[in-house]
N, C-alpha and C positions, 0 to 999 in steps of 0.2 A: 271526609276521609273514611275508608273502610278497608276491610281485608281483600277487596277485589283486585287491587293493584299491588304487585310485588316490587318493592324498591331494591335497587343494588346496594345502596348504602344509606344508612341514617347516621347523622352526626348529632349528638346530643350536646348543645351548648354553642352559642354564637359569640364567644369572647375571642381573645387573641389567638388561642390555640384552635378553637373550632373553625374559625374563619380560615386560618392558615391551612388546616387540613382539608377543608372543603375546596379551597382554591387549587390545592395540589391535585386533589382527586379528579375534579372536573377538567383540569388541564391534561392529566394522563388518560383519563377515560371520558372523553367528552360526550359520548352517546349513552352513558349510564344514567339512570334515574336515581337522584338523590333527594334527600330531605334534611333539613337542619331545624331541629326543635330548640326553641329558646323560650324559657319560662317568663322572661321579662318582656317589656313592650319595645325594646331596641337592642341593637348589637352592641358589643363592647365589653361585656362581662365585667370584670373588676373595674375597668376604667370608665364604665358607665354607672356603676353602682356607687362607688366612692366619689363624694362631691365635697368633701371637707376642705377647708382652706389649705391651699398650697399642695394638695395631693400631687405626687409626682412618682416617677419610677425610682426604684432603688437599685436598678442595674443600668449600665450604659445602653444607649438605644440602638447601637449598631449590632448588639446581640440580643437585645429584647425585641427588636423588629425582625421582620421575616428575612431569610437569606435569599428568597427569590424576588423580593421587592424592597430595595434599600430604603432605610430611613434617611430623609433628605435634610432633617433640621441640624442645627449647629449645636444645640445643647446636649451635654453629656447625659444628664438626667432630665428628662422631659416632663412637662406638666401633664396632668390627667387629661385635659381637653385636647391637647395636641396628639396624645397617644389615641384617644377616642376617634378623633378626625382621621388619623392614619388608618385605623381599622376600617372605618367606613369607606375611605378612599380605595383601599385594596379590594374590599368586597364588591364595590361598584365597578372597579377596573376589571375584575375577573368575573363579573356578572353572576354573582352567586346570591345576591339579595333576593332574587325571585324564588329561590328554594327555601327561604327561611319562613318558618311558621311560628309566629310570635305567640306569646301568652299560652305556651303549650308546655306543660310540666309532665315529663315522663315518669310515670308512677312504678311501672314494672315492665320487665322483659322476660319472655319465656321461650326458650329454644326448643323447637320440635326436632328430635333426632330423626324422625321418620321423613319429614319434609326438608330438613336441612335449612330451616328458616327461623327467624326470630319473630315472635308475636309481641308487638309493643302495645301496651296500654298507657294512654296519656290522658291528662285532664286539660280540657279547654278552659282556661282560666276566665275567659269572657263569658262563656255560657254555663260553666260549672259542670258540663257533661263529659263523660269519658268518651275518647275516640280510639280507633284501632288502626295499627298499620303493620304490615308484613315486610320484612327486609332480609336480605342475604347477610349483610354485615352491619356491625355497629361500631362507631367510634365515639367513646365517651370523652367529652372534653369539657367537663363541668368544673374544673379546677378542684380544690381540695377543702373548701370551707362552705358553711352554710350562708346563704344570701339573706335569709329572712331575719337572722339575729347574729350578733357578735357575742363574745364571751364577756360576761360581767360577773365578777365575784359577788358573794353576798356581803355587802357592807353593813355593819351594825349601825342602825339609826339612819339609813339612807333616806327613808321616807319622811324624816323630819327636815331634811334640807330644803330650804325655801327658795333657793335659786334654780338655775337650769341644771339639769343632769343629762348628759349626752353621750351617746356611743358614736364614734366617728363613722361607723357604717351606715348610720341613719341621721346625717347631719341636717338640721333644719335650714332651709334656704334663707329664711328671713331673720336668722339669728343676729342680733346686734350685740357685738362684744366690745364696742368702742368704750375705752376708759374703764374696763371692767378688770377685776382681779380673777384671774383664771388658774385652776389647778388642772393639770393634765396628768392623769395617773397612768403610769406605764413607762417603759424604757426601750420600746422597740422602734421600728422604722417609723410607724405612725406618729408616735410621740415626738420623735426627732424632727419629723416633718411639720407637725402642727405648731410646736413651741415657737420657733423663729417667725413663722407666718402670722400666728396670732399676736405675737409681741409687737408688731407694726402698728396695731391699733389699740391693743389692750393697755391697761394701766401697768399690769405686771403679770407674767406668766410663770408659774412654778411647775416644773416636771417633777412629780413625786414618784419615786421609784423605790420598790422593795429591795432591789439589788441592781447593780450597774450592768450596762452592756458595753461591748466594744464599739467604738465610733471612730470614723476616719473621714477627714476632709479631703474632697477631691475637686479639681477644677471643674467649674460649670461648663467650660468650653474647652474642647480638646484642641489645643494649639498645634500640637504635632500633627494631629489628624487633619486639621485644616490646611497645614503646609502640604501634606501628602495629596489632599484633594486639589490644591493649587497647581502642583507640578505634574500630577498623573491624569491620564484619562479617567473619566467618572467611574466606569465599572471596575477598572483595576484599582483605583484608589479605595473604593468600597471593600474590595476583597483584602487588600493590604491592611487597611485600618481595623477591619473585623478580626483578621488573623491576629493582629497586634493585640487587640483587647482580650481576645480569647487566651492567647499565649500568656499575657501579663497577669490576668486573673487567676489562671490555673497555676502559674509559677508562684505567685504570692500565697495562694492557698496552701500548696503542699509545703512551701518554705515555712509557713506558720505551723502546719501540723507536725512537721518533722522537728522543729525546734520551738515549741510553744513558749518557753520562757524568754527567749530572745525576742520573739514576736510581741509578747506582752510588754517587755521593756520598750520596744519600738512605739507601740501605742501610747504608752505612758509618757514618753518624751514628747511626742506630738501634742498631747493635751497640755503639758506644762508650757510648751512653746506658745499655745493659743491662750492660755488662761494665766500664766505666770507661776514662778516657783512657790509663791505663798498660797496658791489655791490647793485645797485639800483633795488632790487627785486620787489618793489611795481610798478615800472614802466614797467619792462619787463616780469615779471612772476606772476602777480596778476590779473587774468581774471575778467572781469565784471560780469560773469555768475557764478552760483554755480557749484561745482564739479559734473561731469557727466551729466549736461545739454547737453554737447558735450563730445565726446570720449576723454579720457585721453590719452596723448602720452606717450608711454613706451619706454625707451631708455636703452639699455643693458650696464651695468657697467658704467652708466653716461658718455657715450662717447662724447656727445656734450659738457658737462662741462669740460672734460679734454681738448678738442680742444679750449674752451674758456680761460682756465687757462694759456695756453702756448701761447696765442695770435694768434692762427691760425683761430679763428672764433669769431664772436661777434654778438650780437642782437641789432637791432635798432627798436624802436617802434615809428611809425610816419605814416602819410598818404602821398601818392605819389601825387605830384603836376604835373610834366610832365617828359617825357624822352627827352634826346637830344642825340647827336652823341656819347657821351662818358660815359653816365651813367644816373642817376636819380636825379632829384631835389625834395626835400621834402617840404611839407607845412610849416614846421618849419623854412625853409630857409637853412637847411643843405643839402649838396650836396654829393652824393655817386658815386665814380668812378667805372666803371665796364668793363671787357673785355667780360664777359658772364652774362646773366640774365636768371634766371630759374623761370618760373611762376608755382610755386607749389600752385596754387590757387583753387584746388578742382576739383570736378566731375560734370558732367552733369547727373543727375538722369534720368533713363529710365527704367521703369518697363517692364518685359516680352520682353526685347530686341526690343521694339517698334513695336512688332507684333500686328496687328489689330485683335480684336475678334468680330466675328459675330455669331448670332444664327439665322438660317433660313434666312440669308441675311441681317439681321438687325444689325447694329453695336452696340456693347455694350460699354458704357462709364464707366470705372472703378470708376470714380469720383462719380457716382451715386450708387455704390455698397457698401456692407459692407463685410469686411474681416471675414471669419470664421476660428477661430483657427489660424489665421495668415497665412493660406495656400490655402484656397478656397475663391471664390467670390460669393455673393449671386446671385442666379438665373442662374449661369453658370455651366452646367453639366460636369462631368468627366474631370475636369481641375484643376490641382494643381499648385501652385507656391511656390518655395522655397525661403524664405526670412529669413535670419539669424538675429543674434543679433547685435545691435549697442553698447551694453554695456558689451559685452563679445565676445568670439570667434563666428564667423559667422557659422562655421560648427557644433558647439555644438547644435544649433537649427536645422540646416540642417538635422543632424542625426535623431532628434526626428521627424521631418516632413516625412522624408523617411519612418520611422517605421510606421507612421500614414497612409501614403499612401498604404502601403502593407496591413494593417489592413482593410482599406476601400475596396480595390480591392478584398481581400479574402472574405469579407462579401458579396460583389456583386456576386462573383462567387458561393459561397455556396448556396446563396438564388436565384440564377439564374435571378438576375436583369440585366438590361442593362444600367441603368442610375441612377446617384446620384448627388444631388446638394443641397446646403444649402439654406434655406428659412428663412428670417427674421420674427420676431414677429411684429405685428401691433403696431405702436407708438414708435419704436425703436429710441432713441435719437442718432444724429450723433456727433462724435468726431473725431479730426484728427487721421490719420492712425497710427501715432507714436508720442510718446512724446519725440522728439529729436530736439534740437535747432541748429544743424549744418546748416550753410547758404545753402549748396547745397540741403538739404531737404526742408527748408523753401521756397526756390524759386519755388517748384513745389508741395507743399502740397495740393493745391486746385485741383490738377489733380490726386491725389492718391486716393485709396479706403478709406473708413471710418471705424472707430471702432464703436461699439455699446455701450450700457450702461450696459451690463451684459455678463457673460460668456455664450456661447463660442465666443462671438463677440468682445472680448477685445484683445488688442495686447500690453500686459504689459511687454514684454521682461524680463520675469522671468523664469529661467530654472525649478525651482521647481514646479511652477504652470503648465508650459508647459508640463513637464514630465507626470503629472497626466492627463492633457487634451488630450495629443497626444498619450500616450502609455497605459493608464489605463482606462480611462472613456469609457463607452459603445459607440459603433459606432452608433447604432440607438438611438439617444439621443433626438429625436423630432425636432431638427433643421436641420438634414440631411434627405432629402426625397429621397426614392428609388422607381423605377418604371421600367416598360418594355416599 
């Protein structure tokens, strides 16, 4: 590859969002030249990277899947392999695999205002050499976290532990955990997925949490959805069921936000029903924050509670004092034996895959920018970033953003423009990029773009609002500037 050829579009990342964006683009503009850069050796993104036991979605598949290619499985929360196979099948069906360049890590992009083109520098991870590409537009669909490492706190004495210490992001394929005592540190979706799955073979699994999370049991099979599929034509049934899931999730979210105490009590009653009135619910399942300040952990058919009821799993709420050769000593004085310790302690947030952004050689700091409709950055031309929902399915918003990208590029083509970028109004007030209290976001909030104080500079994480902003509102709204 060289600068000799100019591409119409470069998509960075071949995960669920990137494949979806590329499929849409080639369907809308079949004669355009596109490239998809993927730093790994296969497509699938998160669903190819994470291989820990029981890995599954934490959103229903009718909204996690593409709106243009319905998910055909019956499970509400699908396993990682099924999602990976789904992404592969869609990429093959829409014939975009030929445009993917694997083992290609985008290091930097530099926009030339004179040429109205992006100069992309990437590293060929096979050869170790840099390569270069020119393109008119960029879609960054790299997700929001580092793929090379997860977040692991500094645990005192960790090096003394003689057993296996693992981060789920890098799960060993050959790990034998049969009849082992396992500690899973963490209380997020990964921990709630791992504990019941590991307990099937392990001697005992402890979920060790510093503080509780909200957890809700949902049916693994959508019985109402299956009835709808039985009585309605296939395409109509998909639309009805998808609308049902979107409406229900949005309704429950805003109901919880408007009356957090009532919602908290609802979660508490559900846990008591699962584990009994004698279980110390207020210690282990009563978070300090309000519902949906952080993401709620969904568990299919209450699998973790089943494992707890039969004594294969348990929850300990405490802080770690230190590790030693055979386990963990807690600050309360309690000691936990372990053969294997799993650090399900979160992600390292990294927007745009760590790619550095320049304009005419000058580095752009995203922390100084405002997000436009949650997908563009103020002052940066012809650059889109796909960032999904934290309170619903990631792809639900990725689908809307992909539609918006096509609308913008079509407008540019029809009016024979070369450049489009958002420009903020004078006196715009800065607010954090997203109202989300997960620790992995709070650690880097000062490095993220900002929200403004009015539309379209808000990042409200609301499907109904986003659908209007991204798919219905005029493209030339006064906040997007177009030029040659």
